[in-house]
C-alpha positions in Angstrom: 20.5 -4.7 4.9 22.6 -2.7 7.3 21.1 -0.7 10.1 21.8 2.5 8.2 20.1 1.1 5.0 17.0 0.2 7.1 16.8 3.7 8.6 17.2 5.2 5.2 14.4 3.0 3.9 12.2 4.1 6.9 12.6 7.7 5.9 11.1 6.9 2.5 8.6 4.4 3.7 5.5 6.1 2.3 6.2 4.5 -1.0 6.0 1.0 0.5 2.8 -1.0 0.5 1.3 -1.7 4.0 2.7 -5.2 4.2 6.3 -3.9 3.4 5.9 -1.2 6.0 4.8 -3.8 8.6 7.9 -6.0 7.8 10.1 -2.9 8.0 8.6 -2.0 11.4 9.2 -5.6 12.7 12.8 -5.6 11.5 13.5 -2.2 13.0 12.0 -3.4 16.3 13.9 -6.6 16.3 17.2 -4.6 15.9 16.2 -2.1 18.5 16.2 0.7 16.0 14.0 3.8 16.4 12.6 5.4 13.3 9.5 7.2 12.4 7.9 5.7 9.3 6.3 8.2 7.0 2.5 8.0 7.3 1.2 7.3 3.9 -2.2 8.5 3.1 -1.8 7.4 -0.4 -3.9 4.3 -0.1 -5.0 2.6 -3.2 -8.6 2.7 -4.5 -10.6 -0.1 -6.2 -12.9 1.5 -8.8 -15.0 -1.7 -9.0 -15.7 -2.2 -5.3 -15.6 1.6 -4.7 -13.4 1.5 -1.6 -9.9 2.2 -0.3 -7.6 -0.8 -0.3 -4.9 -1.0 2.3 -4.0 -4.7 1.8 -3.7 -5.3 -1.9 -2.5 -8.3 -3.8 0.3 -8.3 -6.3 -0.2 -10.4 -9.4 2.6 -13.0 -9.7 2.6 -12.9 -13.5 2.6 -9.2 -14.3 3.2 -7.5 -10.9 0.0 -5.5 -11.1 -1.5 -4.3 -7.8 -5.0 -5.7 -7.6 -8.0 -5.7 -5.3 -8.1 -8.6 -2.9 -11.9 -8.9 -3.2 -12.5 -8.6 -7.0 -9.1 -8.7 -8.7 -9.5 -5.2 -10.4 -6.3 -3.2 -10.9 -6.1 -0.5 -8.2 -5.7 3.2 -8.7 -3.6 5.8 -6.8 -5.6 8.7 -5.4 -4.4 11.1 -8.1 -5.7 8.6 -10.8 -9.3 8.5 -9.4 -11.9 9.9 -11.7 -15.2 11.3 -10.4 -17.1 8.4 -11.8 -14.9 6.0 -9.8 -16.3 7.6 -6.6 -19.9 6.8 -7.3 -21.4 4.2 -5.0 -21.7 0.8 -6.7 -24.4 -1.7 -6.1 -22.4 -4.9 -5.3 -25.4 -7.2 -4.8 
């Protein structure tokens, strides 16, 4: 990508997963480019483990974003139902 393309991507970085944001920051730093990445508070949520997930896995077969701990498909904050927020007994 050109420098201009990277800077444009940085302006819309809230839509990127954390690992992509980290790679973008590293590339911007290596090129000496200064850009403020959007701070995304749209972390994903695992309804099975009942916690926020900032480092999800992506299924290689279907590209679903899943919990690294239990493999459950993750939800965006706007998709969370009240019953998803109940504390789960994980023992």
